C-alpha positions, 0 to 999 in steps of 0.5 A: 819174251825175255828181256833186259827190262827189270819190270817186265812183271808189271807189264806182262801176263803171269807166265812171262815172269817165269820166262823172265827169271830163266836167263839167270841159269842160262846165262850161269850155264853159258859162262861155265862152258864159254871159252877161256877167253870169254871168260876171263873178259867177263871176269875182268870187265868193269860194266861202266867202262867196257872194252870191245872184247869185253862187249863181244864176250858180254853180247855173246853171253846175253844172247846165249841166254835168250836175252834178245839184242832189240831188247837190250836197254842202256839203263839195264845193260850195266846191270846185266853186265855186272850179273855176268861178271859176278857169274864169271868171278863166282859161279851160280848155284840155285839150289840154296838161298843166298842168305844161307850161301853167305853164312856158310861161306863165312861172310861177316855181318859187317860185310853182308850188312854193308852189302844189303844196305848200300845202294848205286855205285856203293852196291855196284862196288861192293858186290864183286868184293863179296864175290870174290870172297864167296869164290874163295870159300868155294861157295857159288851164290843163288843168282836168281835172288842176286841177279833179281836184286841187281836188276831191281836195284838201280830201277828208278821204279817205285815197284822195283825198289820196293821189291829190291828192299824184299829181296834184301829183306829175304837174304838178311832173314836166311843169313842171320838166321842162319848164323843163329842156328850155327852158333846155337849147335856151338 
């Protein structure tokens, strides 16, 4: 029952919501063990302009994560491409919350604020930059949170936009509280 449709939870029973979130871990695991060529193709891809070898690598990754091809949609395909691209760049660590990971990596307040307030193309351009910064600091992001944000961010549905805002506020809250704790210890 896994799908690329970001609004699955609105149309499915509660047990389907858990299935929907699992592809993030499965996708990250596949990318981690994928061939060097597939990882490189995913790390270099541009979601809006996929090359044939990148399309093939992305299709293999999404299929391995349990995202059935008959459920791939044109409006969500670029979002999943961005998620796979980000996982290839920075990995995945679902043990910590994204806001804390950003603080741990020393990502500046201005960069986090810019990322969390950006929308549309600005968001999709800023995200890989932040991911490269996280990777350079040895911090892998939590894609269960970040992936949900990517999927909800570009949706035209009001409920998905509201959920994206909740995710942004949660990330910001944890980021700024982590910074405050660090500063109080100094």
